[in-house]
N, CA, C and O atoms as a Tripos MOL2 file, in Angstrom:
@<TRIPOS>MOLECULE
protein
  312   311    78     0     0
PROTEIN
NO_CHARGES

@<TRIPOS>ATOM
      1 N           5.8230  189.6120  -30.7570 N.3       1 MET1
      2 CA          6.6030  189.5420  -31.9840 C.3       1 MET1
      3 C           7.9410  188.8730  -31.6960 C.2       1 MET1
      4 O           8.8660  189.5060  -31.1860 O.2       1 MET1
      5 N           8.0330  187.6230  -32.0200 N.am      2 ASP2
      6 CA          9.2870  186.8860  -31.8690 C.3       2 ASP2
      7 C           9.8840  186.6770  -33.2530 C.2       2 ASP2
      8 O           9.2130  186.1590  -34.1450 O.2       2 ASP2
      9 N          11.1030  187.0630  -33.4330 N.am      3 ILE3
     10 CA         11.6960  187.0540  -34.7720 C.3       3 ILE3
     11 C          11.9520  185.6390  -35.3010 C.2       3 ILE3
     12 O          11.6270  185.3630  -36.4560 O.2       3 ILE3
     13 N          12.5160  184.7450  -34.5070 N.am      4 PHE4
     14 CA         12.8100  183.4120  -35.0380 C.3       4 PHE4
     15 C          11.5460  182.5840  -35.3710 C.2       4 PHE4
     16 O          11.5070  181.9420  -36.4210 O.2       4 PHE4
     17 N          10.5370  182.5850  -34.5190 N.am      5 PRO5
     18 CA          9.3360  181.8710  -34.8700 C.3       5 PRO5
     19 C           8.6740  182.4320  -36.1350 C.2       5 PRO5
     20 O           8.1000  181.6920  -36.9340 O.2       5 PRO5
     21 N           8.7670  183.7450  -36.2940 N.am      6 THR6
     22 CA          8.1940  184.3830  -37.5200 C.3       6 THR6
     23 C           8.9740  183.9710  -38.7420 C.2       6 THR6
     24 O           8.3800  183.6590  -39.7740 O.2       6 THR6
     25 N          10.3040  183.9620  -38.6540 N.am      7 MET7
     26 CA         11.1120  183.5220  -39.8240 C.3       7 MET7
     27 C          10.8290  182.0770  -40.1470 C.2       7 MET7
     28 O          10.6990  181.7150  -41.3170 O.2       7 MET7
     29 N          10.7280  181.2340  -39.1140 N.am      8 ARG8
     30 CA         10.4240  179.8160  -39.3440 C.3       8 ARG8
     31 C           9.0070  179.6330  -39.9150 C.2       8 ARG8
     32 O           8.7530  178.7260  -40.7080 O.2       8 ARG8
     33 N           8.1070  180.5060  -39.4950 N.am      9 GLY9
     34 CA          6.7110  180.4310  -39.9610 C.3       9 GLY9
     35 C           6.5450  180.6670  -41.4080 C.2       9 GLY9
     36 O           5.5540  180.2300  -41.9930 O.2       9 GLY9
     37 N           7.4850  181.3520  -42.0280 N.am     10 ILE10
     38 CA          7.4160  181.5820  -43.4890 C.3      10 ILE10
     39 C           7.4970  180.2430  -44.2230 C.2      10 ILE10
     40 O           6.7270  179.9910  -45.1500 O.2      10 ILE10
     41 N           8.4200  179.3960  -43.8100 N.am     11 GLY11
     42 CA          8.5720  178.1130  -44.4260 C.3      11 GLY11
     43 C           7.4790  177.1370  -44.0910 C.2      11 GLY11
     44 O           7.2170  176.2110  -44.8580 O.2      11 GLY11
     45 N           6.8260  177.3270  -42.9410 N.am     12 MET12
     46 CA          5.7810  176.4020  -42.5170 C.3      12 MET12
     47 C           4.3900  176.8740  -42.9070 C.2      12 MET12
     48 O           3.4070  176.1850  -42.6350 O.2      12 MET12
     49 N           4.2920  178.0220  -43.5320 N.am     13 ALA13
     50 CA          2.9900  178.5590  -43.8860 C.3      13 ALA13
     51 C           2.2840  177.6830  -44.9570 C.2      13 ALA13
     52 O           2.9090  177.2140  -45.9080 O.2      13 ALA13
     53 N           1.0090  177.4910  -44.7710 N.am     14 ASN14
     54 CA          0.2380  176.7320  -45.7450 C.3      14 ASN14
     55 C          -0.4780  177.6600  -46.6900 C.2      14 ASN14
     56 O          -1.4670  178.2910  -46.3170 O.2      14 ASN14
     57 N           0.0150  177.7540  -47.9260 N.am     15 GLY15
     58 CA         -0.5790  178.6160  -48.9150 C.3      15 GLY15
     59 C           0.1010  179.9790  -48.9990 C.2      15 GLY15
     60 O           0.7980  180.4230  -48.0860 O.2      15 GLY15
     61 N          -0.1340  180.6060  -50.1220 N.am     16 GLU16
     62 CA          0.5130  181.8770  -50.3950 C.3      16 GLU16
     63 C          -0.0160  183.0000  -49.5040 C.2      16 GLU16
     64 O           0.7420  183.8970  -49.1340 O.2      16 GLU16
     65 N          -1.2840  182.9680  -49.1580 N.am     17 GLU17
     66 CA         -1.8590  184.0150  -48.3140 C.3      17 GLU17
     67 C          -1.2410  183.9650  -46.9290 C.2      17 GLU17
     68 O          -0.8830  185.0080  -46.3810 O.2      17 GLU17
     69 N          -1.1080  182.7830  -46.3500 N.am     18 ALA18
     70 CA         -0.4730  182.6130  -45.0300 C.3      18 ALA18
     71 C           0.9670  183.0170  -45.0940 C.2      18 ALA18
     72 O           1.4790  183.6300  -44.1570 O.2      18 ALA18
     73 N           1.6660  182.6790  -46.2180 N.am     19 LYS19
     74 CA          3.0870  183.0780  -46.3410 C.3      19 LYS19
     75 C           3.2000  184.5680  -46.4230 C.2      19 LYS19
     76 O           4.0960  185.1460  -45.8070 O.2      19 LYS19
     77 N           2.3030  185.2370  -47.1800 N.am     20 ALA20
     78 CA          2.3320  186.6990  -47.3040 C.3      20 ALA20
     79 C           2.0820  187.3690  -45.9700 C.2      20 ALA20
     80 O           2.7090  188.3820  -45.6590 O.2      20 ALA20
     81 N           1.1590  186.8100  -45.1640 N.am     21 THR21
     82 CA          0.8500  187.3700  -43.8240 C.3      21 THR21
     83 C           2.0960  187.2820  -42.9490 C.2      21 THR21
     84 O           2.4440  188.2460  -42.2670 O.2      21 THR21
     85 N           2.7680  186.1340  -42.9630 N.am     22 THR22
     86 CA          3.9650  185.9380  -42.1410 C.3      22 THR22
     87 C           5.0810  186.8480  -42.5650 C.2      22 THR22
     88 O           5.7880  187.4020  -41.7240 O.2      22 THR22
     89 N           5.2560  187.0160  -43.8920 N.am     23 ILE23
     90 CA          6.2820  187.9350  -44.3990 C.3      23 ILE23
     91 C           5.9790  189.3540  -43.9300 C.2      23 ILE23
     92 O           6.8950  190.0800  -43.5440 O.2      23 ILE23
     93 N           4.7300  189.7560  -43.9550 N.am     24 LYS24
     94 CA          4.3730  191.1030  -43.4690 C.3      24 LYS24
     95 C           4.7230  191.2300  -41.9880 C.2      24 LYS24
     96 O           5.2210  192.2710  -41.5610 O.2      24 LYS24
     97 N           4.4720  190.1940  -41.2070 N.am     25 GLU25
     98 CA          4.8260  190.2120  -39.7500 C.3      25 GLU25
     99 C           6.3250  190.3960  -39.6120 C.2      25 GLU25
    100 O           6.7710  191.1800  -38.7750 O.2      25 GLU25
    101 N           7.1100  189.6960  -40.4100 N.am     26 LEU26
    102 CA          8.5680  189.8270  -40.3670 C.3      26 LEU26
    103 C           8.9960  191.2400  -40.7290 C.2      26 LEU26
    104 O           9.8680  191.8110  -40.0740 O.2      26 LEU26
    105 N           8.4090  191.7890  -41.7330 N.am     27 LYS27
    106 CA          8.7440  193.1660  -42.1230 C.3      27 LYS27
    107 C           8.3960  194.1700  -41.0300 C.2      27 LYS27
    108 O           9.1150  195.1490  -40.8240 O.2      27 LYS27
    109 N           7.2590  193.9150  -40.3110 N.am     28 ASP28
    110 CA          6.8830  194.7720  -39.2050 C.3      28 ASP28
    111 C           7.9360  194.6980  -38.0910 C.2      28 ASP28
    112 O           8.2420  195.7050  -37.4530 O.2      28 ASP28
    113 N           8.4770  193.5160  -37.8690 N.am     29 ILE29
    114 CA          9.5460  193.3650  -36.8710 C.3      29 ILE29
    115 C          10.7990  194.1420  -37.2910 C.2      29 ILE29
    116 O          11.4420  194.7880  -36.4640 O.2      29 ILE29
    117 N          11.1350  194.0730  -38.5760 N.am     30 PHE30
    118 CA         12.2910  194.8190  -39.0780 C.3      30 PHE30
    119 C          12.1050  196.3330  -38.8980 C.2      30 PHE30
    120 O          13.0470  197.0370  -38.5330 O.2      30 PHE30
    121 N          10.8960  196.8260  -39.1550 N.am     31 VAL31
    122 CA         10.5610  198.2270  -38.9680 C.3      31 VAL31
    123 C          10.7540  198.6090  -37.5140 C.2      31 VAL31
    124 O          11.3390  199.6490  -37.2100 O.2      31 VAL31
    125 N          10.2580  197.7650  -36.6100 N.am     32 LEU32
    126 CA         10.3980  198.0160  -35.1740 C.3      32 LEU32
    127 C          11.8670  198.0850  -34.7610 C.2      32 LEU32
    128 O          12.2540  198.9590  -33.9860 O.2      32 LEU32
    129 N          12.6820  197.1690  -35.2760 N.am     33 LEU33
    130 CA         14.1050  197.1670  -34.9970 C.3      33 LEU33
    131 C          14.7800  198.4320  -35.5270 C.2      33 LEU33
    132 O          15.5990  199.0490  -34.8470 O.2      33 LEU33
    133 N          14.4240  198.7950  -36.7350 N.am     34 GLU34
    134 CA         14.9810  200.0200  -37.3390 C.3      34 GLU34
    135 C          14.5950  201.2550  -36.5570 C.2      34 GLU34
    136 O          15.4310  202.1320  -36.3350 O.2      34 GLU34
    137 N          13.3410  201.3430  -36.1340 N.am     35 GLU35
    138 CA         12.9190  202.5040  -35.3600 C.3      35 GLU35
    139 C          13.6620  202.5540  -34.0230 C.2      35 GLU35
    140 O          14.0610  203.6250  -33.5660 O.2      35 GLU35
    141 N          13.8400  201.4020  -33.4110 N.am     36 GLY36
    142 CA         14.6120  201.3440  -32.1490 C.3      36 GLY36
    143 C          16.0250  201.8410  -32.3210 C.2      36 GLY36
    144 O          16.5460  202.5680  -31.4750 O.2      36 GLY36
    145 N          16.6520  201.4430  -33.4320 N.am     37 PHE37
    146 CA         17.9880  201.8810  -33.7030 C.3      37 PHE37
    147 C          18.0580  203.3980  -33.9350 C.2      37 PHE37
    148 O          18.9490  204.0780  -33.4260 O.2      37 PHE37
    149 N          17.1050  203.9030  -34.7070 N.am     38 LEU38
    150 CA         17.1160  205.3230  -34.9800 C.3      38 LEU38
    151 C          16.8530  206.1580  -33.7400 C.2      38 LEU38
    152 O          17.4170  207.2430  -33.6020 O.2      38 LEU38
    153 N          16.0150  205.6810  -32.8380 N.am     39 LYS39
    154 CA         15.7400  206.3640  -31.5820 C.3      39 LYS39
    155 C          16.9440  206.3740  -30.6430 C.2      39 LYS39
    156 O          17.2130  207.3560  -29.9510 O.2      39 LYS39
    157 N          17.6590  205.2450  -30.6440 N.am     40 SER40
    158 CA         18.8020  205.1340  -29.7420 C.3      40 SER40
    159 C          20.0240  205.8440  -30.2950 C.2      40 SER40
    160 O          20.9610  206.1440  -29.5560 O.2      40 SER40
    161 N          20.0170  206.1050  -31.5630 N.am     41 SER41
    162 CA         21.1630  206.7260  -32.2000 C.3      41 SER41
    163 C          20.7330  207.9930  -32.9330 C.2      41 SER41
    164 O          20.9350  208.1000  -34.1430 O.2      41 SER41
    165 N          20.1590  208.9270  -32.2390 N.am     42 SER42
    166 CA         19.5960  210.1250  -32.8730 C.3      42 SER42
    167 C          20.6260  211.0140  -33.4870 C.2      42 SER42
    168 O          20.2860  211.8600  -34.3130 O.2      42 SER42
    169 N          21.9040  210.8570  -33.1120 N.am     43 GLU43
    170 CA         22.9500  211.6820  -33.6500 C.3      43 GLU43
    171 C          23.7280  210.9670  -34.7790 C.2      43 GLU43
    172 O          24.8910  211.2870  -35.0220 O.2      43 GLU43
    173 N          23.1020  210.0230  -35.4480 N.am     44 ALA44
    174 CA         23.7310  209.2560  -36.5470 C.3      44 ALA44
    175 C          24.9920  208.5590  -36.1010 C.2      44 ALA44
    176 O          25.9990  208.5820  -36.8080 O.2      44 ALA44
    177 N          24.9540  207.9570  -34.9720 N.am     45 LYS45
    178 CA         26.0920  207.1910  -34.4670 C.3      45 LYS45
    179 C          26.0630  205.8010  -35.1000 C.2      45 LYS45
    180 O          24.9910  205.3190  -35.4650 O.2      45 LYS45
    181 N          27.2100  205.1540  -35.2350 N.am     46 PRO46
    182 CA         27.2510  203.8600  -35.9290 C.3      46 PRO46
    183 C          26.7300  202.6620  -35.1000 C.2      46 PRO46
    184 O          26.4600  201.6030  -35.6680 O.2      46 PRO46
    185 N          26.5870  202.8120  -33.7890 N.am     47 PHE47
    186 CA         26.1860  201.6750  -32.9440 C.3      47 PHE47
    187 C          24.9950  202.0840  -32.0740 C.2      47 PHE47
    188 O          24.7120  203.2700  -31.9060 O.2      47 PHE47
    189 N          24.3020  201.0800  -31.5250 N.am     48 PHE48
    190 CA         23.1680  201.3660  -30.6540 C.3      48 PHE48
    191 C          23.5690  202.2560  -29.4760 C.2      48 PHE48
    192 O          22.8220  203.1520  -29.0830 O.2      48 PHE48
    193 N          24.7380  202.0050  -28.9250 N.am     49 GLY49
    194 CA         25.1960  202.7550  -27.7820 C.3      49 GLY49
    195 C          25.9360  204.0250  -28.0900 C.2      49 GLY49
    196 O          26.3730  204.7160  -27.1690 O.2      49 GLY49
    197 N          26.0910  204.3540  -29.3290 N.am     50 GLY50
    198 CA         26.7990  205.5750  -29.7070 C.3      50 GLY50
    199 C          28.0130  205.2850  -30.5930 C.2      50 GLY50
    200 O          27.8820  204.7370  -31.6870 O.2      50 GLY50
    201 N          29.1930  205.6600  -30.1010 N.am     51 ASP51
    202 CA         30.4220  205.5160  -30.8660 C.3      51 ASP51
    203 C          31.1020  204.1810  -30.6790 C.2      51 ASP51
    204 O          31.9540  203.8030  -31.4840 O.2      51 ASP51
    205 N          30.7410  203.4540  -29.6260 N.am     52 GLU52
    206 CA         31.4080  202.2130  -29.3060 C.3      52 GLU52
    207 C          30.4660  201.0350  -29.3690 C.2      52 GLU52
    208 O          29.2900  201.1510  -29.0230 O.2      52 GLU52
    209 N          30.9760  199.9060  -29.8090 N.am     53 ILE53
    210 CA         30.1230  198.7290  -29.9270 C.3      53 ILE53
    211 C          29.8010  198.1770  -28.5300 C.2      53 ILE53
    212 O          30.6340  198.1940  -27.6240 O.2      53 ILE53
    213 N          28.5700  197.6930  -28.3920 N.am     54 GLY54
    214 CA         28.1450  197.1740  -27.1080 C.3      54 GLY54
    215 C          27.4520  195.7970  -27.2650 C.2      54 GLY54
    216 O          27.4120  195.2260  -28.3550 O.2      54 GLY54
    217 N          26.9320  195.3090  -26.1880 N.am     55 TYR55
    218 CA         26.2930  193.9940  -26.2200 C.3      55 TYR55
    219 C          25.1020  193.9370  -27.1770 C.2      55 TYR55
    220 O          24.9260  192.9410  -27.8800 O.2      55 TYR55
    221 N          24.2980  194.9690  -27.2130 N.am     56 LEU56
    222 CA         23.1540  194.9730  -28.1190 C.3      56 LEU56
    223 C          23.5740  194.9110  -29.5650 C.2      56 LEU56
    224 O          22.9250  194.2420  -30.3690 O.2      56 LEU56
    225 N          24.6550  195.5990  -29.9150 N.am     57 ASP57
    226 CA         25.1610  195.5620  -31.2740 C.3      57 ASP57
    227 C          25.6160  194.1440  -31.6210 C.2      57 ASP57
    228 O          25.3320  193.6460  -32.7110 O.2      57 ASP57
    229 N          26.3090  193.5100  -30.7100 N.am     58 ILE58
    230 CA         26.7500  192.1130  -30.9760 C.3      58 ILE58
    231 C          25.5610  191.1850  -31.1100 C.2      58 ILE58
    232 O          25.4980  190.3700  -32.0300 O.2      58 ILE58
    233 N          24.6050  191.3110  -30.1760 N.am     59 ALA59
    234 CA         23.4170  190.4250  -30.2250 C.3      59 ALA59
    235 C          22.6610  190.6240  -31.5420 C.2      59 ALA59
    236 O          22.2970  189.6390  -32.1840 O.2      59 ALA59
    237 N          22.4200  191.8420  -31.9510 N.am     60 PHE60
    238 CA         21.6970  192.1070  -33.1680 C.3      60 PHE60
    239 C          22.5170  191.6870  -34.3770 C.2      60 PHE60
    240 O          21.9740  191.1300  -35.3310 O.2      60 PHE60
    241 N          23.7900  191.9400  -34.3490 N.am     61 GLY61
    242 CA         24.6620  191.5390  -35.4810 C.3      61 GLY61
    243 C          24.6620  190.0620  -35.7070 C.2      61 GLY61
    244 O          24.7890  189.6140  -36.8460 O.2      61 GLY61
    245 N          24.5210  189.2710  -34.6350 N.am     62 SER62
    246 CA         24.5020  187.8170  -34.8080 C.3      62 SER62
    247 C          23.2420  187.3380  -35.5390 C.2      62 SER62
    248 O          23.2070  186.2120  -36.0360 O.2      62 SER62
    249 N          22.2050  188.1860  -35.6070 N.am     63 LEU63
    250 CA         20.9620  187.8180  -36.3070 C.3      63 LEU63
    251 C          21.0270  188.0830  -37.7930 C.2      63 LEU63
    252 O          20.2690  187.4970  -38.5650 O.2      63 LEU63
    253 N          21.9300  188.9630  -38.2030 N.am     64 LEU64
    254 CA         21.9450  189.3970  -39.6240 C.3      64 LEU64
    255 C          22.1290  188.2410  -40.5960 C.2      64 LEU64
    256 O          21.5230  188.2530  -41.6680 O.2      64 LEU64
    257 N          22.9320  187.2560  -40.2660 N.am     65 GLY65
    258 CA         23.1270  186.0940  -41.1120 C.3      65 GLY65
    259 C          21.8530  185.3220  -41.3060 C.2      65 GLY65
    260 O          21.5870  184.8310  -42.4030 O.2      65 GLY65
    261 N          21.0430  185.2020  -40.2460 N.am     66 TRP66
    262 CA         19.7780  184.4930  -40.3140 C.3      66 TRP66
    263 C          18.7710  185.2310  -41.2350 C.2      66 TRP66
    264 O          17.9590  184.6010  -41.9130 O.2      66 TRP66
    265 N          18.8460  186.5550  -41.2390 N.am     67 PHE67
    266 CA         17.9630  187.3090  -42.1510 C.3      67 PHE67
    267 C          18.2860  186.9460  -43.5970 C.2      67 PHE67
    268 O          17.3820  186.7090  -44.3980 O.2      67 PHE67
    269 N          19.5650  186.9040  -43.9260 N.am     68 THR68
    270 CA         19.9900  186.5930  -45.2850 C.3      68 THR68
    271 C          19.6040  185.1780  -45.6290 C.2      68 THR68
    272 O          19.1480  184.9390  -46.7470 O.2      68 THR68
    273 N          19.7590  184.2280  -44.7320 N.am     69 VAL69
    274 CA         19.3570  182.8450  -44.9720 C.3      69 VAL69
    275 C          17.8640  182.7470  -45.2360 C.2      69 VAL69
    276 O          17.4330  182.0260  -46.1360 O.2      69 VAL69
    277 N          17.0780  183.4710  -44.4530 N.am     70 THR70
    278 CA         15.6150  183.4520  -44.6170 C.3      70 THR70
    279 C          15.2290  184.0170  -45.9750 C.2      70 THR70
    280 O          14.3930  183.4430  -46.6730 O.2      70 THR70
    281 N          15.8370  185.1490  -46.3590 N.am     71 GLU71
    282 CA         15.5330  185.7200  -47.6590 C.3      71 GLU71
    283 C          15.8750  184.7810  -48.8170 C.2      71 GLU71
    284 O          15.0920  184.6640  -49.7590 O.2      71 GLU71
    285 N          16.9970  184.1300  -48.7650 N.am     72 LYS72
    286 CA         17.4130  183.2530  -49.8390 C.3      72 LYS72
    287 C          16.6370  181.9270  -49.8510 C.2      72 LYS72
    288 O          16.3060  181.3790  -50.9020 O.2      72 LYS72
    289 N          16.3640  181.4390  -48.6300 N.am     73 SER73
    290 CA         15.6770  180.1330  -48.5440 C.3      73 SER73
    291 C          14.2430  180.2110  -49.0330 C.2      73 SER73
    292 O          13.7430  179.2650  -49.6420 O.2      73 SER73
    293 N          13.5770  181.3280  -48.7730 N.am     74 PHE74
    294 CA         12.1630  181.4530  -49.1140 C.3      74 PHE74
    295 C          11.8920  182.4290  -50.2380 C.2      74 PHE74
    296 O          10.7500  182.8030  -50.5060 O.2      74 PHE74
    297 N          12.9970  182.8400  -50.9050 N.am     75 ASP75
    298 CA         12.9060  183.6870  -52.0770 C.3      75 ASP75
    299 C          12.0570  184.9340  -51.8080 C.2      75 ASP75
    300 O          11.1120  185.2380  -52.5360 O.2      75 ASP75
    301 N          12.4300  185.6440  -50.7350 N.am     76 ILE76
    302 CA         11.7560  186.8850  -50.3830 C.3      76 ILE76
    303 C          12.7850  187.9930  -50.2120 C.2      76 ILE76
    304 O          13.9850  187.7330  -50.1270 O.2      76 ILE76
    305 N          12.3120  189.2110  -50.1640 N.am     77 LYS77
    306 CA         13.1820  190.3770  -49.9180 C.3      77 LYS77
    307 C          12.5400  191.1610  -48.8190 C.2      77 LYS77
    308 O          11.4170  191.6400  -48.9800 O.2      77 LYS77
    309 N          13.2250  191.3130  -47.6890 N.am     78 CYS78
    310 CA         12.6660  192.0640  -46.5480 C.3      78 CYS78
    311 C          13.2880  193.4250  -46.4400 C.2      78 CYS78
    312 O          12.9410  194.1930  -45.5430 O.2      78 CYS78
@<TRIPOS>BOND
     1     1     2 1
     2     2     3 1
     3     3     4 2
     4     3     5 am
     5     5     6 1
     6     6     7 1
     7     7     8 2
     8     7     9 am
     9     9    10 1
    10    10    11 1
    11    11    12 2
    12    11    13 am
    13    13    14 1
    14    14    15 1
    15    15    16 2
    16    15    17 am
    17    17    18 1
    18    18    19 1
    19    19    20 2
    20    19    21 am
    21    21    22 1
    22    22    23 1
    23    23    24 2
    24    23    25 am
    25    25    26 1
    26    26    27 1
    27    27    28 2
    28    27    29 am
    29    29    30 1
    30    30    31 1
    31    31    32 2
    32    31    33 am
    33    33    34 1
    34    34    35 1
    35    35    36 2
    36    35    37 am
    37    37    38 1
    38    38    39 1
    39    39    40 2
    40    39    41 am
    41    41    42 1
    42    42    43 1
    43    43    44 2
    44    43    45 am
    45    45    46 1
    46    46    47 1
    47    47    48 2
    48    47    49 am
    49    49    50 1
    50    50    51 1
    51    51    52 2
    52    51    53 am
    53    53    54 1
    54    54    55 1
    55    55    56 2
    56    55    57 am
    57    57    58 1
    58    58    59 1
    59    59    60 2
    60    59    61 am
    61    61    62 1
    62    62    63 1
    63    63    64 2
    64    63    65 am
    65    65    66 1
    66    66    67 1
    67    67    68 2
    68    67    69 am
    69    69    70 1
    70    70    71 1
    71    71    72 2
    72    71    73 am
    73    73    74 1
    74    74    75 1
    75    75    76 2
    76    75    77 am
    77    77    78 1
    78    78    79 1
    79    79    80 2
    80    79    81 am
    81    81    82 1
    82    82    83 1
    83    83    84 2
    84    83    85 am
    85    85    86 1
    86    86    87 1
    87    87    88 2
    88    87    89 am
    89    89    90 1
    90    90    91 1
    91    91    92 2
    92    91    93 am
    93    93    94 1
    94    94    95 1
    95    95    96 2
    96    95    97 am
    97    97    98 1
    98    98    99 1
    99    99   100 2
   100    99   101 am
   101   101   102 1
   102   102   103 1
   103   103   104 2
   104   103   105 am
   105   105   106 1
   106   106   107 1
   107   107   108 2
   108   107   109 am
   109   109   110 1
   110   110   111 1
   111   111   112 2
   112   111   113 am
   113   113   114 1
   114   114   115 1
   115   115   116 2
   116   115   117 am
   117   117   118 1
   118   118   119 1
   119   119   120 2
   120   119   121 am
   121   121   122 1
   122   122   123 1
   123   123   124 2
   124   123   125 am
   125   125   126 1
   126   126   127 1
   127   127   128 2
   128   127   129 am
   129   129   130 1
   130   130   131 1
   131   131   132 2
   132   131   133 am
   133   133   134 1
   134   134   135 1
   135   135   136 2
   136   135   137 am
   137   137   138 1
   138   138   139 1
   139   139   140 2
   140   139   141 am
   141   141   142 1
   142   142   143 1
   143   143   144 2
   144   143   145 am
   145   145   146 1
   146   146   147 1
   147   147   148 2
   148   147   149 am
   149   149   150 1
   150   150   151 1
   151   151   152 2
   152   151   153 am
   153   153   154 1
   154   154   155 1
   155   155   156 2
   156   155   157 am
   157   157   158 1
   158   158   159 1
   159   159   160 2
   160   159   161 am
   161   161   162 1
   162   162   163 1
   163   163   164 2
   164   163   165 am
   165   165   166 1
   166   166   167 1
   167   167   168 2
   168   167   169 am
   169   169   170 1
   170   170   171 1
   171   171   172 2
   172   171   173 am
   173   173   174 1
   174   174   175 1
   175   175   176 2
   176   175   177 am
   177   177   178 1
   178   178   179 1
   179   179   180 2
   180   179   181 am
   181   181   182 1
   182   182   183 1
   183   183   184 2
   184   183   185 am
   185   185   186 1
   186   186   187 1
   187   187   188 2
   188   187   189 am
   189   189   190 1
   190   190   191 1
   191   191   192 2
   192   191   193 am
   193   193   194 1
   194   194   195 1
   195   195   196 2
   196   195   197 am
   197   197   198 1
   198   198   199 1
   199   199   200 2
   200   199   201 am
   201   201   202 1
   202   202   203 1
   203   203   204 2
   204   203   205 am
   205   205   206 1
   206   206   207 1
   207   207   208 2
   208   207   209 am
   209   209   210 1
   210   210   211 1
   211   211   212 2
   212   211   213 am
   213   213   214 1
   214   214   215 1
   215   215   216 2
   216   215   217 am
   217   217   218 1
   218   218   219 1
   219   219   220 2
   220   219   221 am
   221   221   222 1
   222   222   223 1
   223   223   224 2
   224   223   225 am
   225   225   226 1
   226   226   227 1
   227   227   228 2
   228   227   229 am
   229   229   230 1
   230   230   231 1
   231   231   232 2
   232   231   233 am
   233   233   234 1
   234   234   235 1
   235   235   236 2
   236   235   237 am
   237   237   238 1
   238   238   239 1
   239   239   240 2
   240   239   241 am
   241   241   242 1
   242   242   243 1
   243   243   244 2
   244   243   245 am
   245   245   246 1
   246   246   247 1
   247   247   248 2
   248   247   249 am
   249   249   250 1
   250   250   251 1
   251   251   252 2
   252   251   253 am
   253   253   254 1
   254   254   255 1
   255   255   256 2
   256   255   257 am
   257   257   258 1
   258   258   259 1
   259   259   260 2
   260   259   261 am
   261   261   262 1
   262   262   263 1
   263   263   264 2
   264   263   265 am
   265   265   266 1
   266   266   267 1
   267   267   268 2
   268   267   269 am
   269   269   270 1
   270   270   271 1
   271   271   272 2
   272   271   273 am
   273   273   274 1
   274   274   275 1
   275   275   276 2
   276   275   277 am
   277   277   278 1
   278   278   279 1
   279   279   280 2
   280   279   281 am
   281   281   282 1
   282   282   283 1
   283   283   284 2
   284   283   285 am
   285   285   286 1
   286   286   287 1
   287   287   288 2
   288   287   289 am
   289   289   290 1
   290   290   291 1
   291   291   292 2
   292   291   293 am
   293   293   294 1
   294   294   295 1
   295   295   296 2
   296   295   297 am
   297   297   298 1
   298   298   299 1
   299   299   300 2
   300   299   301 am
   301   301   302 1
   302   302   303 1
   303   303   304 2
   304   303   305 am
   305   305   306 1
   306   306   307 1
   307   307   308 2
   308   307   309 am
   309   309   310 1
   310   310   311 1
   311   311   312 2
@<TRIPOS>SUBSTRUCTURE
     1 MET1         2 RESIDUE 1 A MET
     2 ASP2         6 RESIDUE 1 A ASP
     3 ILE3        10 RESIDUE 1 A ILE
     4 PHE4        14 RESIDUE 1 A PHE
     5 PRO5        18 RESIDUE 1 A PRO
     6 THR6        22 RESIDUE 1 A THR
     7 MET7        26 RESIDUE 1 A MET
     8 ARG8        30 RESIDUE 1 A ARG
     9 GLY9        34 RESIDUE 1 A GLY
    10 ILE10       38 RESIDUE 1 A ILE
    11 GLY11       42 RESIDUE 1 A GLY
    12 MET12       46 RESIDUE 1 A MET
    13 ALA13       50 RESIDUE 1 A ALA
    14 ASN14       54 RESIDUE 1 A ASN
    15 GLY15       58 RESIDUE 1 A GLY
    16 GLU16       62 RESIDUE 1 A GLU
    17 GLU17       66 RESIDUE 1 A GLU
    18 ALA18       70 RESIDUE 1 A ALA
    19 LYS19       74 RESIDUE 1 A LYS
    20 ALA20       78 RESIDUE 1 A ALA
    21 THR21       82 RESIDUE 1 A THR
    22 THR22       86 RESIDUE 1 A THR
    23 ILE23       90 RESIDUE 1 A ILE
    24 LYS24       94 RESIDUE 1 A LYS
    25 GLU25       98 RESIDUE 1 A GLU
    26 LEU26      102 RESIDUE 1 A LEU
    27 LYS27      106 RESIDUE 1 A LYS
    28 ASP28      110 RESIDUE 1 A ASP
    29 ILE29      114 RESIDUE 1 A ILE
    30 PHE30      118 RESIDUE 1 A PHE
    31 VAL31      122 RESIDUE 1 A VAL
    32 LEU32      126 RESIDUE 1 A LEU
    33 LEU33      130 RESIDUE 1 A LEU
    34 GLU34      134 RESIDUE 1 A GLU
    35 GLU35      138 RESIDUE 1 A GLU
    36 GLY36      142 RESIDUE 1 A GLY
    37 PHE37      146 RESIDUE 1 A PHE
    38 LEU38      150 RESIDUE 1 A LEU
    39 LYS39      154 RESIDUE 1 A LYS
    40 SER40      158 RESIDUE 1 A SER
    41 SER41      162 RESIDUE 1 A SER
    42 SER42      166 RESIDUE 1 A SER
    43 GLU43      170 RESIDUE 1 A GLU
    44 ALA44      174 RESIDUE 1 A ALA
    45 LYS45      178 RESIDUE 1 A LYS
    46 PRO46      182 RESIDUE 1 A PRO
    47 PHE47      186 RESIDUE 1 A PHE
    48 PHE48      190 RESIDUE 1 A PHE
    49 GLY49      194 RESIDUE 1 A GLY
    50 GLY50      198 RESIDUE 1 A GLY
    51 ASP51      202 RESIDUE 1 A ASP
    52 GLU52      206 RESIDUE 1 A GLU
    53 ILE53      210 RESIDUE 1 A ILE
    54 GLY54      214 RESIDUE 1 A GLY
    55 TYR55      218 RESIDUE 1 A TYR
    56 LEU56      222 RESIDUE 1 A LEU
    57 ASP57      226 RESIDUE 1 A ASP
    58 ILE58      230 RESIDUE 1 A ILE
    59 ALA59      234 RESIDUE 1 A ALA
    60 PHE60      238 RESIDUE 1 A PHE
    61 GLY61      242 RESIDUE 1 A GLY
    62 SER62      246 RESIDUE 1 A SER
    63 LEU63      250 RESIDUE 1 A LEU
    64 LEU64      254 RESIDUE 1 A LEU
    65 GLY65      258 RESIDUE 1 A GLY
    66 TRP66      262 RESIDUE 1 A TRP
    67 PHE67      266 RESIDUE 1 A PHE
    68 THR68      270 RESIDUE 1 A THR
    69 VAL69      274 RESIDUE 1 A VAL
    70 THR70      278 RESIDUE 1 A THR
    71 GLU71      282 RESIDUE 1 A GLU
    72 LYS72      286 RESIDUE 1 A LYS
    73 SER73      290 RESIDUE 1 A SER
    74 PHE74      294 RESIDUE 1 A PHE
    75 ASP75      298 RESIDUE 1 A ASP
    76 ILE76      302 RESIDUE 1 A ILE
    77 LYS77      306 RESIDUE 1 A LYS
    78 CYS78      310 RESIDUE 1 A CYS
């Protein structure tokens, strides 16, 4: 499950069925990311590492803009 190839695959999909399949794959990735965050922050902490921002927070935060671009470019909601 690679996030960028999956996001790019939405635009490159041939037909609505292929696009829907790729969108489902992207949503599965988002679920996996959310589950990872919830497991790492079981005490409702604001960051992956707890109370302080870390490298993982910065790396993940840099992807958020691309999620928005993908949603707007391909008229989807993830």
